[in-house]
N, C-alpha and C positions, 0 to 999 in steps of 0.2 A: 391621512392629515395634509393638509396642502402647505406645498412652501412657498413664504412671501416673497415677491422678487429678492427684495433686500437678504433675506435670507437663501438664496439662490447660489451653490456654486458657481464659481467665474472658471469658464472653459477657454479656453483661446485655442484658434481653429487656425487653421494654415491651410491655405488653397493652392497647391502645384500641378493644378490642367488635369489632363485624362481624359478617359472616354467618358467620367461622371459631368463633365464641363462641355458637351459636343453637342449644341443645339444647332437647330437647322440653321444655317446662313452667320451664327454666330457664334463665341465662344464664353459661358457665362462665369461669372463671376462670383466667389468663395461667397458674397453675401446673396446673390441670386439662387446661389444651390439651397442655401438655408432658407433664404424666404418661401423656397418650393418646397417646404417638409413639415406634412399636416402634422399637428400637435408639438412641433419643437419648444413652440411657449410653454408648453406641460410638463417639459421635460425634466422640469428643477435644473434649469440650470441657464445661467448667463454667458452668452453668448460673445465674442469678440472673436472679428474675423480679421487675418492678414494676408492679404494678396500674395502669396512669398516668390512663387515661379507660376510659368503659364506654358507647360512642357510637358509632350508626349515623356509618361515615365522612361521609355527608351533611353530618351534623352540627359536624362537627371545624371552627374557626377557625385560621386563619391567628395567632392567638394562643396556641395552646395548640399548634401544631406550630412554634413558637418555643419555647416552653415547654419541648417535648418537646428541643429541641436541647440548651437549656441541661444537660438533665438527662443526654443521652447523652454530653456533655462532663463532668458533674460524674464520673460514673462509670468513663470512659476515664481519667480523672486519676487515680484511687481503684483504677487498675489492670487494669480491663478490656480485652481485644486488639481487642473486637469489641463492635459490639449489633445486634440483633434488634428491629424494629420489627414487631407483630401488629394489621390493623388489617382494616376492610370497606374492599372493592375498589374503590369507587366513585371514591374522590377519590387513589388510591395513587398516580398518575402527579403528579397538583399535591404530595401532601404529601413523597414522594420527591424532588422536586425542589426542593424548598424546605427540605428537611433538607439536599442538595447545597450547596445556595448556601451554609449557614451553617456547613455540616462543614468547616471545614478542617483538620484533622487529617487523618493517613495511613491510620487505624483506616479498618477497612473497617465501615459499618452497612449492614444488611441489609434490606430494606422486603418485608414477605408477607403472603398473607390467605390465603382460598381462596374458591372459588363455589360450594360444594355446605357447606351444612350438616351439621356431623358425626350429623348420623339420616338422611342422605341416603345410597343404595346409590353405593359408589364415591367418598365425603367425600373431597377430595383436603387438609385441613386438616391432617394430622399430615406428609405429604409434604413438603408445601411446607414446614413447622417446621422439619421434619430437615435441609430443604436450605438453608435459611435459617441455619440456627446452622454448619451445615459450611459455609457462605461465608463469616461473619462471623470466625470462628474461622481461618480460612486464611491465612498471609503472601501468598499469591497476590494477593489482591485490597486490597491495602495501597496506599494513594496511588490508588484509582478511586473514592472518598469516599462515596455512595449507590449501591445499584443496588436494582433489584427482583428478588427470587428469584420464579421462579413456573413451576412444573410441571417442574421441574428446570433451567431457562433462567435465565442471569443476563444484564441488561439495564440500563445505566447511566441513571440517574435523566431522565438531558437529553437522553433520546432518546426513553425508552419510552412507549406509550399502552392504554389500556384499550380494546380494537378488537374488543371480541364483548361482547355483553350478558349471556349465560349460560353458553359454552366454556369450560370448565378451563384450555383454552390460551388466554385471554383476553389474554394482555399479548405488545404486540410492539414492536417497535423499526422502523419504518416508511423510517426513513431513514438507517440504522446497521447494522440486525442484530443480533440480540445479541453480547455480546459473549464467552459461552461460554457451557458448560454442566455439572450434576454429573454427574459418570461413578461409580459405585462407588462413591458417598459422597464421591469427591475435584474439588472445582472443577477444572476444565481452559478455562483461558484460551484465546480463537481468535481475540482482539482487544483492542490498548489502544487508549481515544481519546488523539485526541495530546497534552489538555491537561486542564487542571481548571481551573474557573473558580469562585470564591468571593466572597461578599461580605460583607467583616469590617466587622463593625457599629461604629458611630463612639461610640454606647449605646444605653440603652432606645428602641424603635421607639416611636414615632409616631404616633397614630390616623390615619390617611389611608381613602378609598374610592377604589377605582380600581374601572373596571367593562371589559366585554366585550360590543363588539358584533358579532355577525354579521349579515354582507350579504346577501340574497337580490335573485333577477332581479326585476325591475321595481323595486326599493328606491329608495322617494324620499328618503331620509335622516331622515324624520322623528324614529326613533328617534335620531340622532345630536343632530338640535336640541332634542330633550327630555335629553340630557345637560350639556347645558349650564349652567354654574355648579352641578350635582352631585356631579363627581368631581374630584377631585385628577391623577389621569391615565387615559387611554380606550388599548384594546388594540382595533380592528376586525381583525375575522376576515376577510379581502378575498379576489377570487375568486384560483384558478389564482396566479399568479407573484406577485401583488400590487395587482392590478387592481378599480377601485370603478368603481359607476355615474357617468358624469360629472353626473349631476343631485346626487350627493350631497356632491361637490368644495368646492364654498362654504362648505356645514357642515364638513365636515372641515378645510378651511384657516382656517374662524374657530376651531374648537376647538382647533389646533394654533397659534394665537396667545394661546390661553388658557394652558393646559396639555401637558404630554407626550403625544403621540397617535401610539399604536407600529401598524404594520400589519404582520399575518402572513397567511400562507398558511391559509384553511380547509381545505384540504387534509390538512393533516397530516403531510407529505411533501415532501421540497426544501425548497429553498430559497427565498425571492421574488428576484425579482432587482433591479437597480439601472440599467440600462441599455440596456436592449433594446426595450421600448417606450417612447413618448412622447404618444401622446393624452391629452386629457384624461381623468382618472382613471388613468393605468399608474402604474406603480411610480415613473418618473420625472420625473412629475408631481407625484404626492405628496409625493415627496423635495425637489423644490424648493418644497416649498409646507409645507416643515418638519416633515413627517411623518417617524419614526423607523423604520427595518428591523429587522426579528426575523429578518431572517437566518433559520436554519435550524428556531428554535424556534416550534412550533407556537401557537396563541393562548393555550389555557390555560397554558403555561410561559411566556411575553411578559407573562403578565398576575401573575404570581406572581413575575419577576423587578422587574418593574414598581412594584409593592407595596413589595416590600424594600427598593427605591433608595430610594421616596418616604418610608418612613416613617423611613427613615434619615437623612433630609434631602439626598439627592443633587441637585445644580444641576444644568440641562440638559449642560452638556459631559459631568460626569459619567456621566448617564445614556447618554448618544451613546458613549460606551468602553465601558460596562458590554452594550451590546446589540451592538455589534461583534464583541466577546468572546466574549461568550457565545454568539450569533447566529452565530458561524463553527463548518465541523466540526468542529476541533479544541478548542475552548473560547478 
């Protein structure tokens, strides 16, 4: 059955720049990107484009994405059935998760981009845009929050990672796998997350600074000691299931007495543990010293959640509860 233009779902598209827009001697607008997508007129959606930013994704800020979430909410309130965000791939795993935290509505929000510029052989941008629009227009994706659509796969924002520097199949969900994929232009879901976790904001976010310190073999904690007095909250990318060198424990304990300190696994897959190991620097030791478990959240996602909570004025009890909820396998 063919959808008439008047019946097609309206999808709000927000262009932020990135590799997907880098043509020789020019930077393509969002409308130009959509105009270059074969079959978009048969995707069952009416698109409207807003040139939201024109930045490499590494230069986007948390404030930019908070403003984007507001703009998406406004377009949905005006009748859009979903939204697509087109951006550079370097920070997609973070921007998508931040949008997921801030988007409480049932309407799909699909984030996409490209690994190859429009001038390269096999440019992947048009196919990714088409798939993202089809996903955002589909009722099947309602209540899933924000997803990343890439190489015809659909990934939950909470689990997705950029796992390759150059491959067109750079995005994976190591802990959960993709939610589904596009088949003949139709989103086919293979699984659904158990639940969603969002952060209802009490008001405008206040300025805060959150840090991320990755620990390494032979680490003596100097970066942790240098962090004292510089951050409102800190995430530590710990070894394995949540372990740190014993020599770093005093610095971590001191920091945890001053600010919220979250520990996540630097492996990026699986959950940190709670009660298996008990040696100095183990997960049991860190929890006993007041550190907060990130659960299944990887370090960069944990930092995004901690930043939003602190910027919203959350106290320790709310932060603890949020990480227990968001870091679980189902939200």
